[in-house]
N, C-alpha and C positions, 0 to 999 in steps of 0.2 A: 503493500499500500504505499509506504513512504517513497519507494523507488518510482512508483507511478506518479506521485505528486511531484517529486523532483523533476521528473521527465516533463510533466505538464508545465511546470514553472519555467523550465529551461526553454521549452518551445515557445511560451508566451514571450519571454525575454528576447529570444532570437527574432521573433516576428516584430517586436517593438523596435528592436535596433535596426532591422531592415526598412521599417517604415519611417524612421526618423528623417532621412533626407527629404522625402515626400512632404512630411509634415513641416519641415523647415521651409520648403519652397512655398507651401500653402500660406505659411505665416508671412513670408516675404511678399507674396502676391497681394495678401490682405493689406499689409502695411503700405505697400506701394499705391494701391488704390486709395487708401486713407489719405496719404500724403498728397497725391495729385488732386484729389477731391477738395482738400483744404486749400490748395493753391488756386483752384478754379473759384472757390467761394471768396477767397481774399481778393482775387482779381475782380470779381463782380462788385464787391463793396467799394474797392478803390476807384474803379471805372465810374461808378455811380457819383462819387464825389467830383470827378472831372467835369460832370454836367454843370457844376456851378461856375465853370470858367468858360471863356470863349476864344475864338480865333486860335492862333499858334499855341497860346498857353494851354488850351484845352487839348490840342493835338499832342502837345509834349507830355501832359499828364497822362493821357491814354497810352502813349508809347512807353512811358516809364512803368506803368502798371502791367503792361505786357511783358516788358523785360523782367519785372520782378517775378511774374509767373513763370516765364521760361527758365529763370534761375532756380526757382523752387522745384520745378519739374525735373531739371537736370540733376539737382541734388537727390531727388527721390530715385532717379535712374541709377545714379552712382551708388546709392546706398543699398538698394534692394533688387537691382538686376545685375546679372553677371553676363552681359553681352556687349562686346566691344563696338558692334554696329550701333546699338541703341544709345551707348554712351557718346559715340561720335556725332549722331544725329541730334542728340539733346545739347551738346556743346555748340554745334552749328546754329541750332535754334536760338541759343543765347547770343551768339555772335550776331545773327540776323537782327535780334530784337535790340541789341545795344547799337547796332548801325542805325536803326530807325530812330532811336533816341537821339543819336548824334546828328542825324539829318534834321530832326525837328529843332534842335538847338541852333544848327547852322542857319536856319531860316531867318533868324532875327539878327544875323551878323552883319547885315548891310553890304558894304563893298568887300568885306572879308569872307563872304559867304562861299565864293569859289574855292579858295584855299581851304576853308573849314571842310567843305564837302570832300575834297580830294584827300585831306588827312584822315577823315572818317573812313574813306574808302580803303586806304592803305591799312588802317588799323583792323578793319573788317577782314580784309584779305589775310592779314597775319594770324588773326584768331581762327579763322576757318582752316588755314594751313596747319596751324598747331593741332587742331582737333583731328584732322586727317592723319598727321604724322604720328600722333599718339595712338590711333587705332592701328596703324601699320606696325608700330613698335610692339604693341600688344599681340597682334596676329603673329608676328615673327617669333615672340616669345613663346606663344602657344604651339607654333610649329616645331620649335626647338625642343619644347617639352615632349611633344609627340615623338619626335625623333629619338629622344632619350629613352623612350620605352623599348626601342629596338636595340640590337647589338650587332657587332661585327660589320660586315659589308653592307647590310641593310640599313644600319644607322648612318654610315659614311655616305651612302647614296642619298638618303633622306636629307641630310644636312647639305650635301652639295646641291640638291635640287633647290633648296631654299636660298642658298647664296647666289645660284645662277639667276633665280627669278628676280631677287633684289638688285643684282648687278645690271640685269637687262633693263630694269625700270629706270635706274640711275643714269645709264648710258643714254637712254632715249631722251631723257630730260636734258642731259648735257648737250646732246646733238641739237636739240631744238633752240636752246639758249644760244649756242654758237651760231646758228643759222640766222636767228633773229638779229644778233648783233652785227653780223656780216651784212645783212640787208640794210640795217640802219646806217652803217658806215658808208655803204654804196650810194645811199640816197643824198643827193647834193643839197637838198633843202633842210636836212636835219643835222643838229649838232650832237652826233651819237655819243660823244664823250660824256655829255651831261645825262645820258639816259642809262639807268641800271636795269638789267634784265635778269629775271629769276624764273625758273620753270619747276613746277611741282606737279607730277602726274599729268602732264600736258597742258596744265594751266599756266599761262605766261603772265608774270606780273612785271609791269613797267613802273618805275619810279624815277625821281630825279627832276630836272628842270629843262624846259624848252622855252624859246622866246614868245611863241604864240599858240593859240588854241589850234590853228591850222596844223602846225607841226606836230602837236600832240595827237591830233586825229590821224595824221599821216602815219605817225609811228604805230598807232593801234592797228591801222589798216594793213601795214607791212607784216606786223606780227601775226595777225589772223591769217595772212596768206601763206604762212610757213606750214609745211606738212607735218601733221602730228599734233598741231595745236588744237585743243579742244575749247579753250576759252581764253580771252584776254582781259585782264583786270588792270584798268588804267589808274595809276596813282600819280601821274605826271602832274607837275605844277608849273604854272606860267610865271616866268621870271622876266620882267620887263626892265 
C-alpha cells in the first residue's frame, strides 16, 4: 500500500514538473495581456485630455500619448515574450512613435523646421537600425547555441554556414555603399565629400551637408538607382 502511494505521488510530481513550462507560459501570456490592456487604457485617458488643446499643441499631445503607449507595449514584449521578431517590431514601433513626436515639435520651429525634420529623420533611422541589429545579434546567438548542441563535423559545418551568411550580408552592404559613393563622386553637381553613406540590409542612409535641396534630391535619386538598394533614408542637411 505504501509503495503504491509513493508511486502515485511520484507520478503526480512528475506530471506537475512537466506541466510547469506550460503553466509559466500561460502566466506570461496573461501578464502580457494585462500589461498591454493597461497601456491601452492609459492611452485613452491621456488622449482624452488632449482634446482640451487645439492646433499643433493637440497634435503633439496625441503623438506623445501614442509614444508612451508604444513604449509600454515594448516593455511588455521584452518582459513577457521570448521572441526576437516581436521585440524588434516593438522597438521599431517606439522609434516610429518618437519620430512622430519629433515631427510635431518641429512644426513650431519656423525657419529651423527643415533642419529639425532632417535631424529627427536621422535619429529615427539610427533607432530603427539599432533594433534590427539587435535582432540579428540575437538570431546569431541562437543559431550558435543550436550549433553547440551538435558535435564534430556537424557542429563545424553549422557554424560555417552561419558565418558565411553573415559575411555575405556584410559584403552586399559594403558593395552597395561603395557603388553609391562612386556614383556621387562621378556626379558633377554634387559635393560628394560632404555626403556620408551607410548601408544596412540594403537600406542606404545618407547624411552630411549639401548646398541645396536640389543636390540632396539628386543624391537620393542616385542612391535609389544602385542595384540592391531597397530603401534610401535621407538625412542630408542644407548648408548655405
